[in-house]
N, C-alpha and C positions, 0 to 999 in steps of 0.2 A: 574826302569823300568817303563815307563809310559804305562798306559793301558787305554786310553780313545779315544773315536772317536765320532765326531759330524756328521759324514756322513752316519751313519747307516740307518737313516730313508729314506734318499734318495735312497739308495741301496734297501731297503726292498720295496719301492714303485715300483721301477724297476722291482724287482722279482715278485711282485704281478701282474703287467701288463703283464709280460711275461707269468706267470702261467695261467692267465685268457685267454690269447689268444692261449693257447694250445701248446706253443713252446717246452714245456719239454716232453710232449707226452710220447709214449712207448719207450722201449730200441731200440736204433737205429739197423737197419738192419746190420747183421754181414758180409755180403758179401763184396767182393772187398776191404778188408783190411786184416791186420795181426794179429788180436786179437783172432782168433779162438781157440788157445790153452788154454787161460784163461777160456774158456767155456765148454771144453770137460769134459768127465766123470772122467778123471783122475786128473783133476785140483784140486789143494789144496786150499780150500776156508775157510776163517776165517770170522766169523759173529759176530757183536755186536749189541747192542741196545743203543740208545742215546736220551737225552731230550733236549739239548741245540743246536740250530740250528745255521748253519753258516749264517753270515750276509754278509760277503764281501769276494769274491774270488780273489780280487786284492791284491796280496801279497806285492806289493810295497806301498800299502796304509795302510793295516790293521795291527794291533799289537795284536789283540785278540787271545787268546790262542786256542779258538774254530776254528777261521779261520785259524791260522797257522798249524793246525793239517792236513789241506788239503796241503797247499803248501809244507810243510815239506816232503811230500811223493812224490810230482810230479815235484818239481824244486830242482835241486842239486845247491849246493854252490861250491865256489873254493876249500873248504876244507871239510873234512869228519871227523868222530870220531870213535874210537874202543869202545869196551865194558868197557874200564876202563877210558875213557874220554880223551885219548891221541889224539892230532890232526894228522890226516893222510891225504895223498892226496885225494882230490875229483875231480872236474872238472879241477883243476890244478894238473898236475903230479908232479910238482917241484916249488920251489920259492927261492928267496934269498932277502937279504935287503942290504942297504949299512951300513957303520960302525956305523952311529948314528941312524939308524931306522927311518929315514925320507923319504927313498924311498924303496919301496917294488915291486919287479918284479915277476909276476907269469906266468908260462908256461903252457898253456892249452894242454890237452892230445888230440890225434887225435881220430876222429871218434865219436864224440859228436853231436848228432842230435836233432833238434827240430821237434816234430811230433804233429799232431792234436789229437782231442779226439777219433778218430777211428784208430790212430796208423799209419797215413799216414805222410810220410816224408814232411817236409816243408823247413828246411834249416839246415846248419851246426851252431853249436854254436861257435861263434867267440868272440874276445876280446872286439869288439865293443858293444857287448850285455851288458857288464858291464858298459861301458861308457854311453850307452843309459839310463840304470837304474839309474845311478848317476845323469844325467841330469833330468830325470823324477821326482825323489824323491826330489830333491833340487829346483824344481820349484814350488813355493807356489801355483800356480793355480791348483796343484794336491792335495793339502791339505792332505799330508801324515802324518800319526800318528807319525812315528818314523824318521823323517828327522834328528832329533837331534843326531842320531848315526854317523852322518858325521862331528859332531862338538863336541861330548863328548867323552872323552877317546882318541879316534882316531880324529885328526882334519884334515880333507882332504883340501888341499889347495883350497881357494876360494869358498868351497862349501857353507859355511854360508853366505858369501857375495853375492853370486848368489842368494840364497834364500831370503836375505834381499832386493835385488834389485827387484826381481819378486814380493815380497810382496808389495813394493812401487808401482809398475806398476799396481797392482790390487787395491790398495787404496792409492792413492797419497795424499789424504786429511789428512791421518793419520800421515803424516811425516812433521816435521818442516824443516829438511834438507834432500836433496835428497841423497840417498845412492850412493856409488860408482858403475858406471855401470860395470857389470859383464856379459859376455856371456857365453854360455854353454862350449865352448872350453877352457875357462879359468880355469875350474875346474880341479883339479889335478888327474884326471883319464884318461889315455892315452892308446890307442891301438897302439902299436908300429908296429904290423902286426896282421894277423888273430889270431895267437896263442900266442902273446906276450902282456901282460897287465901290466901297471905300475900304481901305486898309489903313489902320491907325497903328504907328509904330512907337516903341518906347524910346528910341533914339533915332537921330537922323541916318538915313540910308540913301545916298545919292544913286546907288547901283540897284535900287530895288527891282526895277523891270527885269534885270538879268536873273533874279531869283525865281521868276515865274515860270520859267520853263521846267522846273523840276516837278517830279511826279506829285508831290504832295500839294501843290497848288493847282492841280488840274480839277475841273468841276465834277460833281456827281449830283444826279437828280434825286432831291430829297424824297419825292412821292415814291419814286421807283425803288430807292434804298428801303424805305420803310415797308414797302410792298413785298419786296423779294427776301428781306431779312438776311439770314446767314447763308443763303445760297447765292448771294451776290458775288459774281466774278468766279464762281466755281467752274464754269466753262462759257464759252463764246455766247451761248443762248441766254445767259444770265447777266449780260452786260448791256448797256446802251451806248450808242456811238454818235458823235458829232464830228468826226474827223474826217479827213480825205478818203479813208477806207473803212470798210466794215469787215470784221473777221467773220466771214460767212461760214467757214467749215474749219473745224479744229478737232484733230484726232492725234493727240500726242504719240510720238513714236511711229507716226504715219505721215501726216501732212497738215499743212495750214494753207487756207485759201482766203486772200484778201480781195474784196471786189470794190471798185470805185463806188462811193457813196453818192447816189443820184441826187440826194437833197443838200450836199455840201455847199456851203457859202461860196467857196472859191474854186468850183470844180473845173472852171476854165483852165486852171494852172495844174490839173491833176491829168497827166497824159497816158499813163499806164492804167488799163482797164482792170487788170486782174494779176495779182501776184501769187504764185504757187510755190510753196517752200515744202520740199520733200526730205523726210528724215532718213538718214543712213549714217550708221555709227562709224562707217569708213569714209565719210564725206571728204576728208582731206586727201585721201589716197586716190580716190576714184573720180574726184571732181574734174581734173583736167581732161580725162577721156570722155567723161559725160558732156563737158563743154564742146569738145571737138566733134562729137557725133550728133550734137544738136539737142541733147536731152535738157540740158540747163543753160542759162544765160549768164552765169557767174560761177567761177571756180577759184579757190585759193590755192596757190602753189605751195607745197611744203618746202621749206628751206633746204631739206635734205635732198631734194630732187630738182632744184632749181637750175643747176648747172645742166642737168641732163636735158631738161625741156628747153633751155636757152640755146643749146647746141644744135637744136632741131629747128630749121628755119620755118617749118610749118607751124609749129607751136609758138616759137618767139615772136612771130608776127601778131599774136594775140596776147602777148604777155607785157604787162607794165606794172610798176610798183603802185601801191595805193598811197594816198596822201598821209604823211606822218601826223600822228595824233598829239597835238600839244595840249590836249585836256588832262593828260596825265604826265607825272613827273617821277622818274626813278632816281633814287639816290641811296648811297650806303651809309647806315647809321652806326655810329659808335655807341655803345651801352654804358652809361656812366653809373648805373646801379645794377651790376651782374648778379643774377640769381640762378646761375648754372651750377652743375655739379662740381664739387671740390677737386675732383681729378683734373679739371681744366683750370685750376688756380685763380678763382675769381678775385681773391684778394691782391695777388700779383697783378692781374689785369687792370684793376681799379686804379693801382698806383701808376700804371702805364698810360691809361687813357686819360687821366687827369693832367697829363704832360702835353703841352701844345707841340713841342718838337716831335714828340712821338706820333701824334696824330697827323702832323704835316709830313712826316716821313712815310706814312702809309698812303696818305693822299697822293703825294708826288710820285709814288711807285707805280701807280695803276695807269696802264695804257688802255684807255677806255676805247678809243678807235679800233684797236686790235680786237678787242672783245666783241665789239658791236658787229664785226664781220659775221658773227654767228647769225645775225637776224638780218643784216643788210650788206651782203658780200661785195656789191659793186659800188656803193656810195655810203659808207658807214657814217661819214661825217654829218649826214643830213639828220641822224638820230642823236648826235652828240648834244649834251645839255650841260652848259658850264655853270648854270645857276639853278636854283630850286625852282623858281618860276619859269617856265618855258618861254623862249622867245616866241612873240606872236600871239601870246595869250591875253595881253593887256596892252592897251596903247591910249594915248591921249593926244589929240590934235596931230595925229600921224607920227607921234614919237613913241617908240616901243618902251615899255616899262624897264626892260633889262638895260637900256642905254642910259638910265638915270644915275646920277651920282657915281660912286665908287663901284656900284654894281656893274657898270659898263666895262671895267677892267676885267673883272671876273667873266663876263660874257664874251669877251674877245680873246681869251687866253686859255690854253689847255693847261690843266694842272699837272700833266704828266712831265716829269723832269728828273730822270735818274740821278743826275749829278747833284741836284738839290736834295733829293730824297737821301742820298748817303751823307750829306752834310747834316741834314736834320737827324738822321739816325745817330751820328757820332755826338751831336749835342744831347740827344735824348739819353744816350748811355751815361755821358757825364753827369747829366742832371737827376737821373733815376737812380744810379748806383748808391749815392749817399742816403737815399731814401728807402734802401732796403729791397729794391726790386731785383729779381734775379732773371737771368737770361738763359735760353731764349724765352721771350714773352709768348705765352700761348694765347692765340687768338681764335676762339672758337667761332667758326662761320657756317651755320646752317643754311640750307637751301630747301627751296619747296620743290619736291620730286614731281609734282604735278604740272609744273610750269615748263613749257617747252624751252629747251636750252639751258634750264637752270643748273644742271649738273655740270655740263661743259663749261659753263661761265664760272661757276664756283672754282673749278680745278685750274682754269686758266688764271683767275684771280690769285689763287694760291701760288701758282709757278711765278707769276710776275713779281709779287710782293716778296717772296722768299729770295728769288734770284736777284733782286735789286738790293734788298737790305741784308741779305745773308741769313742762313738758317741758324747760325749762332746767335742772331738778334731776335729773330721772330719765328714762331712755329704756327703756321696757319692750318687750323684743324677744320678740314671740310667734312661736314656730316649731313645726311638727309634729315630733314624734319618730317612730321607725320604729314601724309598726303590728305588726311582728314583734319580739318581744324588747325591748319598750320599757324594761322595768325594767333589764335587763342593760346595754342600750346607753346609757341616759340617766341614771337615778338612781344605780345601782351604779357607773357609771363617772365619776360626778361631773361630767357634762357639763351642768350647769344652774346657775344662780344662785339661782333661786326657782321651786319647783314644787309641785304638788298631790301629796300622798302619802296613803296610807292604812295602817291597822293594824287587825288584828282580835284580839279576845280568844281566848286559848287555855284559859283556866280563870277561875274566879270569885274573883278577888283583884286588887287595884290593881297588884301587882307585874307582871302581864302587860302592862301599859300603859307599862311603863318600857323594855321591850326595844328599841324602835328606837333609843334614845339611849345604849345600852350601848356599851362600848369596841369591840365587834365589829359595831356597827351600821352600816348604810350609808345612813343618811337625811340627816343633817346634816354629818357628818364633823367635828362640833365637837371631838371628842376628838383630832383631828390638828392643831388650830390652834396655831401658836406665839405667838399674842397673849396678853399676860399677863392681860389682863381676862378673856378667854374661857377661859383655863386655870384662872383663879380660880373662875369660875362653875361650870365642869365639876367642879373639885375638890370644891366645896361640895355640888353635886348628888350626886356619888359617894358622898361621906360620909353624906349624908342617905339615900341609898337602902340603903347598908350598915346604918345603924341601924334603918330601918324593917323590912328584911328579917330582921333578927335578932330581931324581936319576934314570938313565935309563941304566946304564952299569953294575949295580951289584944288582941283585935282593935280595940277602941276606940282604944287607943294605936297599934296598926300602922296603922290608916287615917289617924290624925292625922299620923303621920310621913311616910307616902307622900303625903298631900296636900300637905305642906310641900315635898316634893321636886318634885312637879308644879307648885307655885307658883313655885319657882325657874326652871323652864323658861319658864312663860308669862310672868311679870313681867319677864323679861329678854328676851322675844321672840325665843327660839331657834326657835320655830316660831309660826305663827299658827293657832289652832284654827279649824275651819271648820264641819263638819257631821257628822251621822251619816248612814247609809245610808237610802235611801228605800224600802227593801223592793222590792216589785214595783210601786210607784207606784200608779196607780189601776187597779182591776180590776173584773171581773164574776166572781163565783164563788159557787157554790151550797154552799160551805163557810163556816162561821162560825169565822175563825181564832182566836177567843177560847175555842173548845172544844178547841183542840189543845194539845199539849205546848209549853212555852216555856222557853228559856233565853237569856241573852244572850251565849252562846258555844256552840260544839259544833253538834250535828246535830239537837238536839230539834225545832226548828221545821220541819224537813224531813219530818217523820214524819206518817203518815195515822192512826195510832192515836188513839182517842177521837173523831175527826171523824165527824159525821153528815152525810149529804147532805140538803140542804133543797130545797124546791120551787122557790125563786128566790133571786137575789143579793140582798143588802141595798143600799139606797140609801144616800146619803151621810149623811142624818139617822139612819137606823136604826144606821149603823156609829158614828157620833159617840156615840150613847147607850150602845152596847155598850162602847166604848172607855173612856168616862168611868166606867162600872161596873167595868171590868177594872183600872183604874189605882188605884182606891180602896184 
């Protein structure tokens, strides 16, 4: 899952200009439109406090989780999700595919409307709105973050070719050969009539419906887009809405107000009338007090103060953990093509990292459960991830993907084993010394200083590895990376020996978890290694991935073969699996998150639809009971 944008500065400048000219002003007059119910005395209001501001309201362009929290609630997709993660009808009331999953036809429900920020009707939602979105996203001039979703996993006919041609039109001097000319109508997204939409794919994709909850597959009204031009989505007034809520008021660094969409097709399942989000840079520190005095209905508890609040019965009665987030996986990557400074001895590192015993020594020396107490002090094992693909993110006929084949062994076993680590260490020393490696091996391990807990985690990792393997064998060098552009300047630049990485699912299929290790990946650079053993492992993995992805008519076989590919990476210690995401950690909230939509990818968990506001927050005991019932 890519999470990077270079358009943010432009949008921010646009926002500043708008703010200074007063266009955001006071709350618009409520007369002459249909939103009164959301503001009456009987309205159900849910209030939060936040510290990370939205940068881009253009849902066809952004992929930031902060930004998508907006569009997830105001723009509906073709499909929806229930509380267990099952795909259910959304804007499409039904769909079908051909036998080989290369053509998917969706039938839009009647009565779906586009409305403006005041709730006034603008147009009906029609199939061409999805065609327009595909043309917009795949036009390189629009510089969309997640255009790749039309060519990764699901490969929409001619989408990438159109993107390549429009890229050439923008910068012809960058191309030695002129790409094939593709026009918008060549893209395999077709409106057969107002209510019938067809996607034509270049290869079979049995999981295509799970792709559709991504921002780039959301609809946009062509007439409105042409009418509004470059002002589209520069603020809430220049958007149309078809979702459960309307962003009725939006003043960055002040507040956001969502109101229930009175024309929404499924408004019977929208129980909260108004959502008010208030900005405060100190939201994390003041949130608990704000919750206790009734100012807000949700607050996140800082890990640094969790024990303090839990020791106070008045607070503890309202605190529970949030559901762990299996849409993201953290793992530590070895770098097989180091490009860091010579003082860190990249040539010596390269000799070491090419040795399997060395990699396994490092892998076995890390006590992940101990480190995870930084984020989950009471039950750190719930975050532990022994595989790259998180448990619970994919299943078939009730069988979890991580229980397939040899992957099941890794899923059920902690790699931490100090005794084995020292055995691997001794083997590595014997194997590396004749190859000219010198000890201690310097292992450059940068961390992201803007990530909460990153510094503490890095130093805990250093202490564990060095104390287990010995400082005469390995010298872990912890250093902060840049807090601006960390990924570009460190990981993508290859300026590390060993570092924490993450990947997020783009759709519901094991294939999405293979992408960091593909030939165009920038996580381990193992594909660039000239070492015969690493090349052999990579070739075996590549052949296994090709086999697995070719199986589209038997999910049991498909999962088995993908599990074998993941086993190749883990058993050869190409990366060290670490954890899943901690969600919001510990919280106070008058929402029961098990009532809301769920999926292990996409935006479903960011939506307020189906939620009811409760009188008080659950405590930890109440949460554990609800969680146990949910996972059954």
